[in-house]
C-alpha positions in Angstrom: 261.8 39.4 47.6 262.5 37.9 51.0 258.8 37.4 51.8 255.9 37.4 49.4 253.2 37.9 52.1 253.0 39.9 55.2 250.4 39.1 57.9 250.0 41.9 60.4 248.8 40.6 63.6 249.2 37.0 65.0 245.9 36.5 66.7 243.7 33.7 65.9 242.9 34.8 62.2 246.5 36.0 61.7 248.2 32.9 62.8 245.9 30.6 60.9 246.1 32.7 57.8 250.0 33.0 57.9 250.5 29.4 58.7 248.2 28.1 55.9 249.6 30.5 53.1 253.1 29.2 54.2 251.7 25.6 53.8 250.9 26.4 50.1 254.4 27.1 49.4 254.6 31.0 50.2 257.0 32.7 52.2 255.2 34.5 55.0 256.2 37.1 57.6 254.0 37.6 60.4 254.2 40.8 62.5 253.1 41.6 66.0 253.9 44.3 68.5 253.8 41.9 71.3 257.6 41.0 71.8 257.0 38.0 74.2 254.5 36.5 71.9 256.8 36.9 68.9 259.5 35.3 70.8 257.4 32.3 71.7 256.3 31.9 68.1 259.9 32.1 67.0 260.6 29.2 69.5 257.9 27.1 68.0 255.2 27.6 70.6 251.5 28.0 69.3 249.7 30.4 71.6 246.1 29.1 70.7 244.5 25.7 70.7 243.4 24.9 67.2 243.3 21.4 66.0 245.9 20.7 63.2 247.5 24.0 63.5 250.5 22.9 65.4 251.6 20.3 62.9 251.5 22.9 60.1 253.0 25.5 62.0 256.0 23.6 63.1 256.6 22.2 59.5 256.7 25.6 57.9 259.1 26.9 60.5 261.2 24.1 59.8 260.9 24.5 56.0 262.0 28.3 56.6 258.6 29.5 54.9 257.1 30.9 58.3 258.8 33.8 60.0 257.8 36.3 62.7 259.0 39.7 63.6 257.9 42.8 65.6 259.2 45.0 62.6 256.4 46.3 60.5 258.9 48.1 58.1 260.4 44.6 57.2 257.0 43.6 56.0 256.2 46.6 54.2 259.4 46.8 52.4 259.6 43.2 51.3 255.9 42.1 50.8 253.8 43.2 48.1 250.6 41.8 49.9 250.0 42.8 53.4 247.1 41.1 55.3 245.6 43.1 58.1 244.5 40.4 60.8 244.0 43.1 63.5 241.5 43.2 66.4 238.2 45.1 65.9 236.6 44.7 69.4 233.2 46.1 70.0 232.8 49.6 71.4 230.2 50.2 74.2 227.6 51.1 71.5 228.1 47.9 69.6 230.2 49.3 66.8 233.5 47.8 65.7 236.6 49.5 67.1 238.9 50.3 64.2 241.6 52.3 65.9 244.2 49.4 65.4 243.4 48.9 62.0 243.5 52.6 61.1 246.8 53.2 63.0 248.5 50.2 61.3 247.3 51.7 58.0 248.7 55.1 58.9 252.0 53.4 60.0 252.2 51.7 56.7 251.8 55.0 55.0 254.7 56.5 56.8 256.8 53.6 55.9 255.9 53.8 52.2 256.7 57.5 52.2 260.1 57.1 54.2 261.2 54.2 52.0 259.9 55.9 48.7 258.3 52.8 47.6 256.5 53.2 44.4 255.6 49.5 43.6 252.0 48.5 44.4 251.2 47.4 47.9 247.9 45.4 48.5 246.5 46.0 51.9 244.0 43.2 52.6 241.4 43.8 55.2 241.1 40.2 56.6 239.7 41.4 60.0 235.9 41.5 60.2 235.1 45.4 59.6 232.1 47.5 58.8 231.1 48.4 55.4 233.2 51.4 54.2 236.4 50.3 56.1 238.3 49.8 52.8 237.7 53.6 52.2 238.9 54.6 55.6 241.9 52.3 55.3 243.0 53.9 52.1 242.5 57.4 53.4 244.6 56.6 56.4 247.5 55.8 54.1 247.0 58.6 51.7 246.7 61.2 54.3 250.3 60.4 55.1 251.5 59.9 51.7 249.0 61.1 48.9 251.2 59.4 46.2 251.2 56.0 47.8 250.6 53.2 45.3 248.1 51.0 47.2 244.9 49.1 46.6 243.0 48.1 49.7 241.0 44.7 49.4 238.4 43.2 51.4 238.9 39.5 52.0 236.7 38.3 55.1 237.4 35.3 56.7 235.1 32.5 57.4 236.8 30.3 59.9 235.1 28.1 62.3 237.1 28.0 65.5 238.0 24.0 66.1 237.9 23.8 62.2 239.9 26.7 61.2 242.7 25.0 59.4 240.3 22.8 57.5 238.0 26.0 56.5 241.2 27.7 55.3 242.6 24.8 53.3 239.4 23.7 51.8 236.9 26.8 51.9 233.5 26.7 51.0 234.0 30.0 49.2 236.5 32.8 48.9 235.3 36.4 48.9 237.6 39.1 47.5 236.5 42.8 47.4 238.3 44.8 44.8 237.6 46.7 41.7 241.4 46.6 40.7 242.2 44.0 38.2 245.8 43.5 39.0 244.8 43.0 42.8 242.1 40.5 41.8 244.5 38.7 39.7 247.1 38.3 42.5 244.5 37.4 45.0 242.9 34.6 42.8 246.5 33.3 42.4 247.1 33.4 46.0 243.9 31.3 46.8 244.0 29.0 43.8 245.8 26.1 45.5 242.9 26.1 48.2 240.0 26.1 45.4 241.3 23.3 43.1 238.2 21.1 43.9 236.1 23.7 42.4 234.8 25.7 45.2 234.0 29.4 44.1 236.3 32.6 44.5 233.8 35.4 44.3 235.3 38.9 43.2 233.0 41.7 44.4 233.3 45.4 45.0 234.7 46.2 48.5 231.6 47.2 50.2 229.6 44.1 49.2 232.6 41.8 50.4 232.8 43.9 53.7 229.0 43.2 54.2 229.3 39.4 53.4 230.9 38.5 56.9 228.3 40.2 58.9 225.5 38.8 56.8 226.7 35.3 57.1 227.3 35.5 60.8 224.1 37.4 61.7 222.0 34.8 59.7 223.6 31.9 61.6 223.1 33.6 64.6 219.4 34.0 64.0 219.2 30.2 63.2 220.8 29.3 66.5 218.3 31.7 68.3 215.3 30.6 66.4 215.8 27.0 67.5 216.6 28.2 71.0 213.1 30.0 71.1 211.5 26.9 69.5 212.9 24.9 72.2 211.3 26.9 74.9 208.1 26.5 72.9 208.4 22.8 73.0 209.1 22.6 76.7 205.7 24.5 77.2 203.7 22.4 75.1 205.3 19.0 75.6 207.1 18.5 72.2 210.6 17.5 71.6 212.9 19.7 70.1 215.2 17.1 69.0 212.6 15.5 67.0 211.6 18.7 65.5 215.3 19.7 64.6 215.7 16.4 62.8 212.4 16.9 60.9 212.9 20.4 59.6 216.6 19.8 59.1 215.8 17.1 56.3 214.1 20.0 54.4 216.8 20.8 51.8 215.6 24.6 51.9 216.5 24.6 55.7 219.5 22.3 55.9 220.8 20.6 59.2 223.6 22.9 60.3 223.2 25.5 63.1 219.9 24.0 64.2 221.1 22.7 67.7 219.3 24.4 70.7 221.5 25.3 73.7 222.4 28.0 76.0 223.1 30.6 73.5 225.9 31.6 71.0 229.2 33.1 72.0 232.8 33.4 70.7 234.7 36.2 69.2 232.4 36.3 66.0 228.7 36.1 66.3 228.0 38.2 69.3 230.3 41.0 68.2 229.3 40.9 64.5 225.5 40.9 65.3 226.0 44.0 67.5 228.1 45.7 64.8 225.8 45.0 61.9 222.8 46.4 64.1 224.9 49.4 65.0 225.8 50.1 61.2 222.0 49.7 60.2 221.1 52.2 62.8 223.8 54.6 61.4 222.2 53.9 58.0 218.7 54.7 59.3 217.7 51.1 58.8 215.7 49.0 61.3 217.0 45.2 61.3 214.3 43.9 63.5 215.3 40.4 63.3 218.9 41.1 63.9 218.0 43.1 67.1 215.6 40.5 68.3 218.3 37.8 67.8 220.7 39.6 70.1 218.2 40.2 72.8 216.9 36.4 72.7 220.4 35.2 72.9 221.0 37.2 76.2 217.8 35.9 77.5 218.7 32.1 76.8 221.4 31.6 79.4 219.4 33.7 81.9 216.4 31.3 81.3 218.7 28.2 81.9 219.9 29.7 85.4 216.2 30.4 86.2 215.5 26.8 85.7 218.1 25.9 87.9 217.1 28.3 90.6 213.4 27.0 90.4 214.6 23.4 90.8 216.2 24.2 94.1 213.1 26.1 95.6 214.2 29.6 94.6 217.4 29.6 96.4 220.9 28.3 95.3 222.9 30.3 97.9 225.4 28.1 99.7 225.2 25.3 96.9 228.1 24.2 94.9 227.7 23.4 91.1 229.9 21.3 88.9 230.3 22.9 85.4 231.7 21.0 82.5 232.9 23.3 79.7 234.1 26.9 79.7 235.1 27.6 76.2 232.4 29.0 74.1 232.4 25.7 71.9 234.4 22.5 71.8 237.8 22.1 70.1 238.9 25.7 71.2 240.3 27.4 74.2 238.5 30.6 73.3 236.3 31.9 76.1 235.2 35.1 74.6 231.5 35.8 75.2 231.2 32.1 76.5 227.7 31.3 77.7 229.4 29.2 80.5 230.9 32.6 81.8 227.1 34.2 81.8 225.8 31.1 83.8 228.7 31.3 86.3 228.3 35.2 86.7 224.6 34.5 87.6 225.3 31.7 89.9 227.8 33.6 91.8 225.6 36.5 92.1 222.9 34.2 93.8 225.4 33.2 96.3 226.2 29.7 94.7 229.7 28.4 94.2 231.2 26.7 91.0 233.8 24.0 90.5 234.7 23.9 86.7 236.5 21.7 84.4 237.5 22.3 80.7 240.0 20.5 78.6 241.6 23.6 77.3 240.1 26.8 78.6 241.1 27.1 82.2 243.6 29.9 81.6 240.9 32.1 80.0 238.5 31.3 82.9 241.3 32.2 85.4 241.8 35.5 83.8 238.2 36.2 84.0 237.2 34.9 87.6 240.4 34.3 89.4 239.9 32.5 92.7 236.1 33.2 92.5 235.6 29.8 91.1 237.4 26.4 91.7 239.1 24.6 88.8 239.0 20.7 88.9 241.8 18.6 87.7 239.4 16.4 85.5 235.9 16.0 84.7 235.1 13.6 87.6 237.0 15.7 90.0 234.5 18.5 89.2 231.7 16.6 90.6 232.6 16.2 94.2 230.1 17.3 96.7 227.9 19.3 94.0 224.3 19.8 94.0 224.1 19.4 90.3 226.2 18.8 87.2 225.9 21.7 84.5 227.1 20.8 80.9 227.9 24.2 79.2 230.2 23.0 76.3 229.8 19.7 74.3 233.4 18.4 74.3 233.6 15.0 73.1 234.8 13.7 76.3 231.7 14.9 78.0 229.4 13.1 75.6 230.0 9.7 76.7 231.1 9.8 80.3 231.0 6.8 82.7 227.7 7.5 84.3 228.2 5.1 87.2 231.3 7.2 88.0 229.4 10.4 87.7 226.6 9.2 90.1 229.4 8.0 92.7 231.2 11.5 92.4 228.3 13.8 92.2 226.6 14.9 95.6 223.3 14.4 93.8 221.7 12.7 90.7 220.8 16.1 88.9 222.1 17.0 85.7 221.3 20.4 83.8 222.5 19.8 80.2 222.8 23.0 78.2 223.9 21.3 75.0 221.5 18.2 74.8 224.5 15.9 74.9 222.5 12.8 76.2 219.5 10.9 75.5 216.7 11.3 77.8 215.7 7.5 78.0 219.3 6.5 78.9 219.3 9.3 81.6 216.1 7.9 82.9 217.6 4.3 83.1 220.7 5.4 84.9 218.4 7.1 87.5 219.5 10.7 86.8 217.0 13.8 87.2 217.8 15.2 83.7 217.0 18.7 82.5 217.9 19.7 79.0 216.9 22.1 76.3 213.4 21.7 74.6 212.9 18.2 75.9 210.8 16.9 78.8 212.6 16.5 82.1 213.2 13.0 83.3 213.5 11.5 86.8 212.0 14.4 88.5 
């Protein structure tokens, strides 16, 4: 066949998935309905910022293993395995919107029927979807053609933005949800090159596999929220959250990861998946108390941070300009979806303040959201000019060790609000800054 693997959707997950499968020697056809985007991809332009992706992308286009098209029929006819990497945005009630997934499944059914394809087609749900979606995808196909020879597999992605290529090429684990032996075998073979070091491939039933992604992300979100609440407690009693973090992280039952306090989690996964799991639980008449509390506490975290800023300025920030470093929800990505920085900006603007922001990669996303409501600096030091305080909202490496003398000269004050605990408090005190961080004593005030 001309192409062994079809990837439907060239968003963040689809592009990483298609590129990495091509890197392991497969021929991959990526399909998207956005003609302008497909044309850019054909011309070798990567539309997202993800470290390491561009090199693999260019190599596999050059080696004729990675192709792009707007023609879904081409993928369905030529590819036995079709990965559905489609958006599942949250509805107003928090549930995952499956309209795109189900429409594409129906379109695949139409093509299978029109082309009279009797060979097995494996539809792989790579998108994060609620438990039971595999049943709905199968029904969307068979409602069109009852005789369709298909299997629907759940294969949740566990890709960290900023480390997605590394996570795909060297996964901690691969989860495959199917009860079909042929599908399980083909999926194992597909992922075998990525698990040669011995990391496990788990073959589960479809519903268990679908539950894995929500369970993993919601648990990690709870860890972050727990530390944020502990940070507030430490501030109140005079403890130091960084000392607490190091001490409890050394407990092997707990571990060190996702214990960093800050201004709340964001991005395309945690907020959406926590809300979707809570919604699914309510539909099942199950009360997930911890999940509900984690979401509420996360919303509160950025609000509490802004309240501290307002309090420092006597309860009124109207007319004041704030420098802000970091717009992406985390470093090493241009993704601004559910970014805590945006929540902070929204609140400051509502209170009559102005913001001058800088981010190495995420200005475009901020401009789509705020337009000319905020100013965009050319570099990190340019953002500081005439500002009442510096707010650090994303822990990019270049923000971790700035020229503090240049910061003092450019900043209209000596005040820093660090939402990511990037700096040592003693060092800030020696430089003469008034330094506010998360879960630690303020210095210089």
